[in-house]
C-alpha positions in Angstrom: 70.9 -32.5 -3.3 73.3 -34.9 -5.2 74.4 -34.1 -8.7 75.6 -36.5 -11.4 79.2 -36.4 -12.6 78.0 -34.6 -15.7 76.3 -31.7 -14.0 78.8 -28.9 -13.4 78.8 -27.5 -9.9 77.6 -24.1 -11.2 74.1 -25.7 -11.6 74.0 -26.3 -7.9 71.4 -24.0 -6.3 73.6 -23.2 -3.2 76.4 -22.1 -5.6 74.0 -19.8 -7.5 72.6 -18.4 -4.3 76.0 -17.6 -3.0 76.9 -15.7 -6.2 73.7 -13.8 -6.0 74.3 -12.8 -2.5 77.8 -11.7 -3.3 76.6 -9.8 -6.3 73.9 -7.9 -4.4 76.3 -7.1 -1.5 78.9 -5.7 -3.9 76.5 -3.6 -5.9 75.1 -2.3 -2.6 78.6 -1.3 -1.4 79.4 0.3 -4.7 76.4 2.5 -4.5 77.2 3.6 -0.9 80.8 4.3 -1.8 79.7 6.1 -5.0 77.4 8.4 -3.0 80.0 8.9 -0.2 82.8 9.6 -2.7 80.8 12.2 -4.6 79.5 13.8 -1.3 83.0 13.9 0.3 84.8 14.7 -3.0 86.9 11.5 -2.2 88.7 10.0 -5.1 89.8 7.2 -2.9 86.2 6.2 -2.1 85.3 6.3 -5.8 88.2 4.1 -6.7 87.4 1.7 -4.0 83.8 1.7 -5.2 84.8 0.9 -8.6 86.6 -2.2 -7.2 83.4 -3.3 -5.9 81.7 -2.7 -9.1 84.3 -4.8 -10.9 83.7 -7.6 -8.3 80.0 -7.4 -9.0 80.5 -7.5 -12.7 82.7 -10.8 -12.1 79.9 -12.4 -10.1 77.3 -11.3 -12.9 79.4 -12.9 -15.6 79.8 -16.1 -13.6 75.9 -16.3 -13.1 75.3 -15.6 -16.7 77.5 -18.4 -18.1 76.9 -20.9 -15.3 74.7 -23.2 -17.3 76.5 -22.9 -20.6 78.9 -25.3 -22.1 82.5 -25.4 -21.0 83.7 -23.4 -24.1 81.7 -20.3 -23.1 82.6 -20.6 -19.5 86.2 -20.7 -20.5 85.9 -17.6 -22.8 84.1 -15.8 -19.8 87.0 -16.8 -17.6 89.5 -15.2 -20.1 87.4 -12.0 -20.3 87.3 -11.8 -16.5 91.1 -12.3 -16.4 91.7 -9.6 -19.0 89.5 -7.1 -17.3 91.1 -7.7 -14.0 94.6 -7.3 -15.6 93.3 -4.0 -17.2 92.1 -2.8 -13.8 95.5 -3.7 -12.2 97.2 -1.7 -14.8 
């Protein structure tokens, strides 16, 4: 499917499908790591699971703002960057 120059690539069905797949996979891995971490009493598994939850939130935000004007997409990018910086600290 061809898109006009004014259509952002985030409106492309394949882009959205790829983000949905990544979101579902990351949420699934988060849940598995959460259960495994609690069951095993492993802080490392819980921390790794939180990383997957952060990735899932990143994909969810991308999907949420995909069709919005550039200003909102830029604000979402700043929010994602700030949360990743906070997690890094």
